[in-house]
N, C-alpha and C positions, 0 to 999 in steps of 0.2 A: 749159246746156240738156240735154245728154245725162245729166248727173248727176242732174238733177231727174227725168228719165224713169226712170232706174234706181231712184231712191229711191221715187218715187211708184208705179211699176208693179211692178218686179221684187221689191223687198224686201217690199212688201205682199202680193204673190202668194205669196212664200215663207212669210210669216207665216200667211196664210190656209190654205195647203196643209198646213202642219204642224199647225195647230189642228184642221183637218178630219180629218187622219189619226191624230192622237193626242188623242182626246177628254179624256183625263185632264189634259192640259196646258191645254185650254180651260176646264176646270172650276176651275182654280186662281184664287185671288183676284188674284194678281199678273198674270194674263192680262188682266184688265180694266184694270189700271193700265197695262199695256203698250199696250193698244189706244189709250187716251187720250194717253199720252205720245208714241207714234209719230205719231198724227194731228196733235197739237199741233205737234210738231217739223216735220212735213211742211208744214203750213199756214204757220207762221212763216217757215220757210226759203224756201218758194216765193214768198211775198209779198215778202219782203225782197230776194231776188235779182231779182225783177221790178222793184222800185223802184230797185235799184242799176243795172239795165240802162237805166232811164229817166233816169238821171243824178242820182238822189237819194242823195247820198253818205252821208247820215246813217243810211241803212238798213243799213250794214255791221254795226252792233251787233245788229240784228235777225237778220241772216244768221248771225252768230256764235252767238246764242242758239238759233236754230233748229238749227244744227249740233250744239250741245251737247245739246239735247233729243233729237235723232235718235240721237246716239251713246249717250246714256243708255238710250233705248228698245232699241237693239241689244244693249247689255250686259244689260238686263233679259230680253230674249228668250233670250239665250244661257244665262242662269241658269235660265230656265224649261225650256229643252231639256234641260239637264243634270239638273235635278231630276225631270223626268218620264220620263227614259229608264230 
């Protein structure tokens, strides 16, 4: 539960603050890919964890996929930060 709050609120706030403060980063084509990747990962992970909490054990693969998407979006964001700095 707390991890989803950190993922859904804190990381998204960090992303938004950086893109607002560094307009050159938000103009990059990879910033748009980062937006969709981060949101897809968040949605898949959140839905899967909710299903796991409800006893639907087959949602574990969805949670793994959501985690991988989220990690990939964080790696992409890191590359955006280094390329725009």
